[in-house]
TIMI-2910 file (N, C-alpha, C, CB; in pm, 1 decimal, decimal comma, always signed):
<rs>
+----------+----------+----------+----------+----------+----------+----------+----------+----------+----------+----------+----------+------+
!      n_x !      n_y !      n_z !     ca_x !     ca_y !     ca_z !      c_x !      c_y !      c_z !     cb_x !     cb_y !     cb_z ! resn !
+----------+----------+----------+----------+----------+----------+----------+----------+----------+----------+----------+----------+------+
!  +8681,1 ! +19214,1 !  +5994,1 !  +8602,6 ! +19096,0 !  +5960,3 !  +8677,6 ! +18973,2 !  +6012,5 !  +8577,6 ! +19086,2 !  +5805,1 !  Met !
!  +8606,8 ! +18884,2 !  +6080,5 !  +8672,9 ! +18766,0 !  +6134,4 !  +8691,9 ! +18658,8 !  +6026,6 !  +8592,2 ! +18709,3 !  +6251,5 !  Asp !
!  +8770,2 ! +18559,8 !  +6060,4 !  +8803,5 ! +18455,3 !  +5961,4 !  +8683,0 ! +18376,6 !  +5914,2 !  +8904,3 ! +18359,7 !  +6019,3 !  Arg !
!  +8593,9 ! +18344,6 !  +6006,1 !  +8474,3 ! +18267,9 !  +5967,8 !  +8390,7 ! +18347,0 !  +5868,0 !  +8389,1 ! +18232,4 !  +6092,4 !  Ala !
!  +8374,6 ! +18476,0 !  +5893,7 !  +8297,8 ! +18562,1 !  +5802,5 !  +8368,2 ! +18572,9 !  +5667,7 !  +8278,0 ! +18702,9 !  +5863,8 !  Arg !
!  +8500,7 ! +18583,8 !  +5670,0 !  +8577,3 ! +18591,4 !  +5545,1 !  +8561,3 ! +18463,9 !  +5463,5 !  +8725,8 ! +18616,6 !  +5574,5 !  Ser !
!  +8567,4 ! +18348,9 !  +5530,1 !  +8549,4 ! +18221,0 !  +5460,2 !  +8410,0 ! +18208,6 !  +5400,6 !  +8575,2 ! +18104,5 !  +5555,3 !  Arg !
!  +8310,4 ! +18253,1 !  +5476,8 !  +8172,1 ! +18249,0 !  +5429,5 !  +8153,8 ! +18337,7 !  +5306,5 !  +8075,9 ! +18292,8 !  +5541,2 !  Glu !
!  +8210,2 ! +18457,6 !  +5310,9 !  +8200,5 ! +18549,4 !  +5198,2 !  +8272,6 ! +18493,1 !  +5075,8 !  +8258,4 ! +18686,2 !  +5235,6 !  Leu !
!  +8391,9 ! +18435,6 !  +5096,1 !  +8466,1 ! +18376,0 !  +4985,5 !  +8388,0 ! +18260,3 !  +4923,4 !  +8603,5 ! +18327,5 !  +5033,4 !  Leu !
!  +8326,7 ! +18179,0 !  +5006,0 !  +8245,5 ! +18067,7 !  +4955,8 !  +8127,2 ! +18119,0 !  +4873,3 !  +8194,8 ! +17981,3 !  +5072,8 !  Ser !
!  +8062,0 ! +18224,0 !  +4923,3 !  +7949,8 ! +18283,6 !  +4849,8 !  +7995,6 ! +18341,7 !  +4717,0 !  +7882,5 ! +18392,6 !  +4933,8 !  Ser !
!  +8111,8 ! +18404,0 !  +4716,8 !  +8165,7 ! +18462,4 !  +4593,7 !  +8198,4 ! +18354,5 !  +4491,3 !  +8290,9 ! +18545,3 !  +4624,2 !  Leu !
!  +8261,1 ! +18248,0 !  +4534,7 !  +8294,8 ! +18137,9 !  +4443,1 !  +8167,3 ! +18077,6 !  +4384,3 !  +8377,3 ! +18028,4 !  +4516,4 !  Ile !
!  +8068,2 ! +18055,0 !  +4467,5 !  +7941,2 ! +18000,6 !  +4420,2 !  +7876,0 ! +18094,6 !  +4319,9 !  +7846,6 ! +17975,0 !  +4537,7 !  Thr !
!  +7877,1 ! +18224,9 !  +4349,7 !  +7817,5 ! +18323,1 !  +4257,8 !  +7892,0 ! +18326,2 !  +4125,2 !  +7817,5 ! +18463,2 !  +4321,0 !  Ala !
!  +8023,5 ! +18318,9 !  +4127,9 !  +8101,5 ! +18317,0 !  +4003,9 !  +8062,1 ! +18196,0 !  +3920,1 !  +8253,6 ! +18314,7 !  +4034,2 !  Ile !
!  +8049,4 ! +18082,0 !  +3984,0 !  +8015,1 ! +17958,7 !  +3912,3 !  +7872,5 ! +17959,8 !  +3858,5 !  +8033,5 ! +17839,2 !  +4003,3 !  Glu !
!  +7777,9 ! +18014,1 !  +3934,7 !  +7636,7 ! +18002,5 !  +3898,6 !  +7579,2 ! +18123,0 !  +3824,7 !  +7557,2 ! +17979,4 !  +4021,1 !  Arg !
!  +7628,8 ! +18241,3 !  +3853,2 !  +7566,3 ! +18362,6 !  +3801,0 !  +7630,5 ! +18417,1 !  +3674,1 !  +7569,1 ! +18467,9 !  +3905,2 !  Glu !
!  +7757,6 ! +18389,3 !  +3653,5 !  +7826,5 ! +18444,8 !  +3536,9 !  +7818,5 ! +18350,9 !  +3417,8 !  +7972,4 ! +18473,9 !  +3570,3 !  Leu !
!  +7817,6 ! +18411,0 !  +3300,1 !  +7825,5 ! +18329,6 !  +3178,4 !  +7966,7 ! +18271,2 !  +3170,5 !  +7791,5 ! +18414,7 !  +3049,3 !  Ser !
!  +7985,2 ! +18166,3 !  +3092,0 !  +8120,2 ! +18111,4 !  +3078,0 !  +8221,9 ! +18217,5 !  +3032,8 !  +8118,8 ! +17995,6 !  +2978,4 !  Pro !
!  +8181,1 ! +18305,0 !  +2941,7 !  +8272,1 ! +18409,1 !  +2893,3 !  +8305,8 ! +18507,5 !  +3004,9 !  +8210,1 ! +18483,7 !  +2773,7 !  His !
!  +8205,3 ! +18552,1 !  +3080,2 !  +8230,5 ! +18644,5 !  +3191,5 !  +8322,6 ! +18580,2 !  +3294,5 !  +8097,9 ! +18687,1 !  +3258,0 !  Gln !
!  +8298,2 ! +18455,0 !  +3323,9 !  +8380,5 ! +18383,1 !  +3421,0 !  +8524,8 ! +18373,7 !  +3372,9 !  +8323,9 ! +18242,8 !  +3446,2 !  Arg !
!  +8543,1 ! +18336,6 !  +3247,2 !  +8677,9 ! +18323,6 !  +3191,0 !  +8754,1 ! +18455,8 !  +3199,0 !  +8670,6 ! +18276,1 !  +3045,2 !  Glu !
!  +8688,9 ! +18563,8 !  +3158,1 !  +8754,0 ! +18694,6 !  +3155,7 !  +8782,3 ! +18744,1 !  +3297,0 !  +8667,2 ! +18796,1 !  +3080,7 !  Val !
!  +8684,0 ! +18736,0 !  +3386,7 !  +8702,7 ! +18783,6 !  +3523,2 !  +8814,3 ! +18707,3 !  +3594,2 !  +8572,6 ! +18770,8 !  +3601,5 !  Leu !
!  +8813,1 ! +18576,5 !  +3583,1 !  +8915,2 ! +18494,9 !  +3648,8 !  +9053,4 ! +18526,0 !  +3591,0 !  +8882,9 ! +18344,5 !  +3633,2 !  Val !
!  +9062,6 ! +18537,4 !  +3460,7 !  +9192,0 ! +18564,6 !  +3397,5 !  +9249,1 ! +18698,3 !  +3443,6 !  +9178,1 ! +18563,5 !  +3244,9 !  Ala !
!  +9166,1 ! +18801,4 !  +3442,6 !  +9214,3 ! +18936,2 !  +3474,6 !  +9226,1 ! +18958,7 !  +3625,1 !  +9121,2 ! +19040,7 !  +3414,3 !  Ile !
!  +9118,9 ! +18932,4 !  +3698,9 !  +9114,7 ! +18967,2 !  +3840,5 !  +9189,1 ! +18868,0 !  +3930,6 !  +8971,9 ! +18976,9 !  +3884,7 !  Ala !
!  +9187,5 ! +18741,5 !  +3897,4 !  +9250,0 ! +18642,7 !  +3984,1 !  +9386,5 ! +18596,2 !  +3936,9 !  +9160,9 ! +18525,5 !  +3997,3 !  Leu !
!  +9400,7 ! +18577,9 !  +3806,0 !  +9526,6 ! +18525,9 !  +3752,6 !  +9621,9 ! +18634,0 !  +3705,3 !  +9498,7 ! +18432,8 !  +3639,7 !  Asn !
!  +9575,8 ! +18758,5 !  +3703,7 !  +9663,8 ! +18869,0 !  +3668,3 !  +9706,6 ! +18874,8 !  +3523,0 !  +9783,0 ! +18863,0 !  +3751,5 !  Gly !
!  +9627,8 ! +18817,7 !  +3434,4 !  +9660,4 ! +18822,9 !  +3291,5 !  +9639,6 ! +18967,7 !  +3244,7 !  +9571,0 ! +18721,4 !  +3207,6 !  Val !
!  +9740,5 ! +19027,7 !  +3182,8 !  +9722,9 ! +19164,2 !  +3132,3 !  +9609,6 ! +19170,7 !  +3029,6 !  +9853,9 ! +19215,4 !  +3069,7 !  Pro !
!  +9532,3 ! +19276,7 !  +3036,6 !  +9414,2 ! +19287,7 !  +2951,1 !  +9451,3 ! +19286,2 !  +2803,1 !  +9337,4 ! +19415,1 !  +2983,9 !  Ile !
!  +9565,7 ! +19344,4 !  +2767,8 !  +9608,9 ! +19342,6 !  +2627,3 !  +9638,3 ! +19200,8 !  +2580,1 !  +9733,1 ! +19430,5 !  +2608,5 !  Asp !
!  +9700,4 ! +19122,6 !  +2666,4 !  +9732,3 ! +18983,4 !  +2632,1 !  +9603,4 ! +18903,4 !  +2615,2 !  +9822,5 ! +18918,7 !  +2741,2 !  Val !
!  +9510,2 ! +18922,8 !  +2708,5 !  +9384,0 ! +18849,5 !  +2699,6 !  +9303,7 ! +18891,0 !  +2576,8 !  +9301,2 ! +18871,6 !  +2825,7 !  Leu !
!  +9304,5 ! +19020,1 !  +2545,4 !  +9232,9 ! +19068,1 !  +2426,7 !  +9286,6 ! +19001,3 !  +2301,1 !  +9244,6 ! +19221,0 !  +2414,4 !  Ala !
!  +9418,7 ! +18992,4 !  +2292,5 !  +9479,1 ! +18927,4 !  +2175,0 !  +9445,5 ! +18778,8 !  +2172,7 !  +9632,4 ! +18946,9 !  +2174,6 !  Glu !
!  +9454,4 ! +18715,3 !  +2288,3 !  +9426,6 ! +18571,6 !  +2298,2 !  +9282,4 ! +18538,6 !  +2259,1 !  +9454,1 ! +18522,5 !  +2440,4 !  Arg !
!  +9188,8 ! +18627,8 !  +2297,5 !  +9046,6 ! +18603,1 !  +2268,5 !  +9000,2 ! +18672,3 !  +2140,3 !  +8960,8 ! +18650,1 !  +2385,4 !  Leu !
!  +9093,4 ! +18737,2 !  +2072,7 !  +9062,8 ! +18806,3 !  +1947,4 !  +8949,3 ! +18907,5 !  +1965,9 !  +9025,6 ! +18704,7 !  +1838,5 !  Asn !
!  +8969,3 ! +18995,1 !  +2065,7 !  +8870,5 ! +19097,9 !  +2095,2 !  +8943,5 ! +19226,0 !  +2133,9 !  +8773,8 ! +19052,3 !  +2208,7 !  Thr !
!  +8869,0 ! +19326,5 !  +2175,1 !  +8930,6 ! +19454,5 !  +2211,0 !  +8937,1 ! +19470,6 !  +2362,9 !  +8852,1 ! +19571,7 !  +2148,2 !  Thr !
!  +9023,3 ! +19562,3 !  +2406,3 !  +9032,4 ! +19594,8 !  +2548,7 !  +8897,3 ! +19646,4 !  +2598,8 !  +9143,9 ! +19699,9 !  +2574,2 !  Arg !
!  +8833,5 ! +19730,6 !  +2519,2 !  +8705,1 ! +19786,8 !  +2558,2 !  +8600,5 ! +19679,9 !  +2583,6 !  +8656,0 ! +19881,4 !  +2452,4 !  Gly !
!  +8598,5 ! +19580,2 !  +2497,8 !  +8502,4 ! +19470,4 !  +2514,8 !  +8530,3 ! +19393,9 !  +2644,0 !  +8507,8 ! +19374,2 !  +2393,8 !  Ala !
!  +8657,6 ! +19376,6 !  +2675,3 !  +8692,4 ! +19305,5 !  +2798,5 !  +8659,6 ! +19388,4 !  +2922,6 !  +8840,6 ! +19269,0 !  +2798,1 !  Leu !
!  +8686,3 ! +19519,1 !  +2916,4 !  +8648,3 ! +19605,8 !  +3028,1 !  +8498,1 ! +19598,9 !  +3052,6 !  +8691,1 ! +19751,1 !  +3001,0 !  Tyr !
!  +8420,3 ! +19598,3 !  +2946,4 !  +8274,6 ! +19589,4 !  +2957,2 !  +8233,5 ! +19454,8 !  +3017,4 !  +8208,7 ! +19608,5 !  +2818,6 !  Lys !
!  +8298,2 ! +19348,3 !  +2975,3 !  +8268,7 ! +19215,4 !  +3029,0 !  +8296,7 ! +19209,7 !  +3178,6 !  +8351,1 ! +19108,5 !  +2955,9 !  Thr !
!  +8412,0 ! +19263,8 !  +3220,2 !  +8446,8 ! +19265,0 !  +3362,8 !  +8347,1 ! +19351,6 !  +3440,6 !  +8591,7 ! +19317,5 !  +3383,4 !  Val !
!  +8313,3 ! +19466,2 !  +3385,7 !  +8216,7 ! +19554,6 !  +3451,0 !  +8083,5 ! +19482,7 !  +3472,2 !  +8195,6 ! +19682,5 !  +3367,5 !  His !
!  +8033,7 ! +19419,5 !  +3367,4 !  +7906,1 ! +19348,4 !  +3376,1 !  +7913,1 ! +19232,2 !  +3475,8 !  +7865,2 ! +19296,3 !  +3237,7 !  Asp !
!  +8024,9 ! +19160,5 !  +3475,9 !  +8041,3 ! +19047,6 !  +3568,3 !  +8041,1 ! +19096,7 !  +3712,5 !  +8172,0 ! +18970,8 !  +3538,3 !  Ala !
!  +8115,1 ! +19202,7 !  +3739,9 !  +8119,8 ! +19256,4 !  +3876,3 !  +7983,3 ! +19308,3 !  +3920,1 !  +8223,8 ! +19368,7 !  +3886,0 !  Arg !
!  +7913,4 ! +19373,1 !  +3829,0 !  +7779,7 ! +19424,3 !  +3859,8 !  +7686,3 ! +19307,8 !  +3894,5 !  +7723,1 ! +19506,2 !  +3739,9 !  Lys !
!  +7693,8 ! +19201,1 !  +3816,7 !  +7610,5 ! +19083,5 !  +3840,3 !  +7643,9 ! +19020,5 !  +3976,3 !  +7629,7 ! +18980,1 !  +3726,7 !  Lys !
!  +7772,2 ! +19013,2 !  +4009,3 !  +7812,7 ! +18955,6 !  +4137,4 !  +7767,4 ! +19042,8 !  +4254,3 !  +7964,6 ! +18937,1 !  +4141,6 !  Leu !
!  +7784,1 ! +19174,8 !  +4240,6 !  +7738,6 ! +19265,5 !  +4347,3 !  +7588,0 ! +19251,7 !  +4369,8 !  +7773,8 ! +19412,3 !  +4312,4 !  Arg !
!  +7512,4 ! +19243,7 !  +4261,8 !  +7366,8 ! +19230,5 !  +4273,4 !  +7329,6 ! +19098,5 !  +4341,2 !  +7300,7 ! +19239,3 !  +4134,2 !  Ala !
!  +7401,3 ! +18993,8 !  +4307,6 !  +7370,6 ! +18863,2 !  +4365,7 !  +7410,0 ! +18856,2 !  +4513,2 !  +7441,7 ! +18753,1 !  +4287,6 !  His !
!  +7526,8 ! +18909,4 !  +4545,5 !  +7575,7 ! +18901,0 !  +4683,0 !  +7509,2 ! +19002,8 !  +4774,4 !  +7725,5 ! +18920,4 !  +4685,8 !  Leu !
!  +7470,5 ! +19115,9 !  +4717,9 !  +7397,0 ! +19217,6 !  +4792,7 !  +7456,2 ! +19252,8 !  +4926,8 !  +7259,0 ! +19173,1 !  +4812,9 !  Gly !
!  +7381,7 ! +19226,5 !  +5031,9 !  +7422,4 ! +19267,6 !  +5166,7 !  +7535,0 ! +19181,2 !  +5223,4 !  +7303,2 ! +19262,5 !  +5260,1 !  Ser !
!  +7574,7 ! +19075,8 !  +5153,8 !  +7686,1 ! +18995,4 !  +5201,5 !  +7819,2 ! +19067,8 !  +5189,7 !  +7692,0 ! +18865,8 !  +5125,5 !  Asp !
!  +7824,0 ! +19168,6 !  +5102,6 !  +7949,2 ! +19241,0 !  +5081,1 !  +7975,9 ! +19338,6 !  +5194,0 !  +7946,0 ! +19315,1 !  +4947,8 !  Leu !
!  +8102,2 ! +19348,4 !  +5236,5 !  +8135,2 ! +19446,7 !  +5340,2 !  +8127,2 ! +19588,6 !  +5283,9 !  +8276,5 ! +19419,8 !  +5397,7 !  Pro !
!  +8107,3 ! +19684,9 !  +5370,6 !  +8103,8 ! +19825,7 !  +5329,8 !  +8240,1 ! +19868,0 !  +5278,9 !  +8059,8 ! +19916,1 !  +5446,7 !  Glu !
!  +8240,6 ! +19953,6 !  +5175,0 !  +8366,3 ! +20009,9 !  +5127,2 !  +8412,0 ! +20118,3 !  +5220,8 !  +8352,0 ! +20064,7 !  +4985,0 !  Arg !
!  +8541,5 ! +20132,3 !  +5235,8 !  +8597,6 ! +20236,2 !  +5323,3 !  +8627,8 ! +20359,3 !  +5247,0 !  +8722,1 ! +20188,4 !  +5392,4 !  Arg !
+----------+----------+----------+----------+----------+----------+----------+----------+----------+----------+----------+----------+------+
</rs>
């Protein structure tokens, strides 16, 4: 994938995160996937369970995949 395509995909992903996810989904996804916060730490911080956070991340990723659709590169 060339740089221009990578930048375009990143821009689409950022826009989708901002527009398509609920504030809670955005907070959890960004904390875990981008900032590397351990799920146990985040669960304690948000007073919830690991399972609930895994479900939130799963739902957020599913929503992003559905929104981005064909913009995503094929998995290898």
